[in-house]
C-alpha positions, 0 to 999 in steps of 0.5 A: 507918717509920723508927726511932731507934737508941733504939727497938731492943731492947738485943739486936739480931737480924739482922732489926734489923740489916737494917733499920738497915743498910738490907740483906737479912737475909742480908747482916745475918748475913754481918755478924753474922759478922764477927770485928770485931762482938762477937756474943752466942750463946745457943743457936742465936740470934745478937745484938749488944748495941746499943753493941757494934754501934755501936763496932764499925761506927764503928770500922770506918768509921773504918778504911774512911776510911783507904782499907782494904776495907769489909766485904763 
């Protein structure tokens, strides 16, 4: 079932990212470790605020449009 971004919690987990980005959970963890995304750590748990993720995602896509290397 497809969700709207508004249907996700305020803080996104790797599972949420994998659903949104349509990638594996492992790839979502790799994205979470990328320095351009504002990661939140609480103990061993990691997450993103939805707005921070979207801002980072949109920023990265603007750079990619300028022929920079995409996230890998």
